[in-house]
C-alpha positions in Angstrom: -28.8 -110.7 17.0 -27.2 -108.7 14.6 -27.4 -108.7 11.1 -24.4 -109.9 10.4 -25.9 -113.4 12.2 -27.9 -114.0 8.9 -26.5 -116.5 7.2 -29.2 -116.5 4.3 -32.1 -114.5 2.8 -34.9 -116.0 0.8 -36.6 -112.7 -1.4 -40.0 -113.4 -2.7 -40.8 -110.7 -5.8 -44.5 -109.7 -7.2 -42.6 -109.3 -10.4 -38.7 -109.6 -11.0 -38.4 -106.2 -13.0 -38.5 -104.9 -9.5 -35.0 -107.1 -8.7 -32.3 -104.2 -9.4 -34.5 -101.6 -7.0 -34.7 -104.4 -4.2 -30.9 -105.4 -5.0 -30.0 -101.3 -4.0 -32.1 -101.3 -0.6 -30.6 -104.4 0.2 -27.4 -103.6 -0.3 -27.9 -100.7 1.5 -29.0 -102.6 5.0 -26.7 -105.1 4.4 -23.1 -103.2 3.3 -20.3 -104.9 3.5 -22.0 -108.2 5.0 -23.1 -110.6 2.4 -25.7 -113.1 3.3 -26.1 -115.9 1.1 -29.2 -115.3 -0.8 -32.3 -116.6 -3.3 -34.8 -114.0 -5.5 -37.6 -115.7 -6.7 -40.7 -114.1 -8.7 -43.9 -115.2 -7.2 -47.7 -114.5 -8.0 -49.1 -113.5 -5.1 -47.7 -111.9 -1.3 -49.9 -112.0 1.6 -51.5 -108.3 1.9 -50.8 -107.7 -1.7 -47.2 -106.7 -1.1 -44.2 -106.3 -3.5 -41.4 -108.1 -1.8 -41.3 -110.2 1.1 -38.1 -111.3 2.6 -37.3 -114.4 5.2 -34.0 -114.2 7.0 -32.0 -117.6 8.4 -29.3 -116.4 11.4 -27.3 -118.5 13.5 -26.1 -117.5 17.1 -23.3 -119.1 18.3 -21.8 -120.4 21.9 -18.6 -121.6 21.2 -15.4 -120.0 21.5 -14.1 -118.6 18.0 -17.3 -118.5 15.7 -17.7 -115.4 14.0 -21.1 -114.8 14.7 -22.1 -112.8 17.4 -24.9 -114.1 20.5 -26.1 -111.0 21.8 -29.8 -112.4 23.1 -30.6 -115.8 24.9 -33.1 -117.8 22.9 -34.3 -120.1 25.0 
């Protein structure tokens, strides 16, 4: 799969004041591809990290789908 298969991200920030820094890194990673996103502040993250991001990706098998499928997941 490619990053273009990502359709939505959930961003968990330990401090919402870090949003601008995270947003710059996020934009650098995704470039022109803009998946939907939710960003929230949380009180604690595993291993005391400052940000955690999970992503939902789609792999289409039907003709005409705009998402590429490069890897079969059985």
